[in-house]
N, C-alpha and C positions, 0 to 999 in steps of 0.2 A: 210396313208388312209386305213381304214378298208376294208376288201374284199367286204362286202355288199355294201359299197358306190361306189366302183369301178364298180361293176355289175350294180348298179342303173344308174350311169352316162353313162355306155356303152349302156345299153338298151334304155335309154332316148335319147341319142345322135343318135343312129341308127334308132329309130322310127322317129325322126325328119328328119334325112337324107333321109329316104325312102319317107317321105311325100314331101319333097322339090323336090326330083328327080321325083316322080310321077307327081306332079303338073307341073313341067317344061316340062316333056315329054307329058303330056296332052295338054299343050299349044303349042306343036310342037317346043320347043326350046331345044337346046343342053345345058346340064348343064356345067357350067364353070369348069375349072381345079381345082379350090379350092374346089368346091362341090364334084367333083369326088375323090379327094384325102383326103377328110375328114375322112373316116373310118380308113385309115392307120394312119393318124395323131392322131386320138383319141386313137387307140390301142397303139401307141408308147408313147403317153403322159401318159396313164394309166399304162404302164409297169414300169414307174418310173426308179429308179436306177438299176434295175435288168438287163437292156439291155446292160450296159457297165461295164465290170469288171475292177477294178483298183487295181494294185499291188503297195504296198508301197516299197520304196527303202530300201535296207538293209544298216544300218548305218555303218557296219564294212568296207564295200567296198568304196573306194574313187570314187567320181563322175568323169566323163570324163573331165570336165573343170579343176578340181584339178590335175588330172593325167597329163594333157597337160601342165599345168603351172610348174609342177615339172620337166618335161622332157626338158623344154626350157632352163633352167639354168639361171645364173645371167648374164645379158648383160654387166655389168661393168667390 
């Protein structure tokens, strides 16, 4: 997603969130947990794949399951 689209979605979502919270407070109602957690969810969703770093396994090293099978030996 291009950066300008992320900014647009963030601004639009936050303006809508402020309006919903303002109306609910004006009506003397407590906003639900989903409404309160919306800004954090929006921020995490727009962060995309940058929030979790993934390392690829090195192919030269055996995996733990292969090493465990080699150490068990032949049961016969």
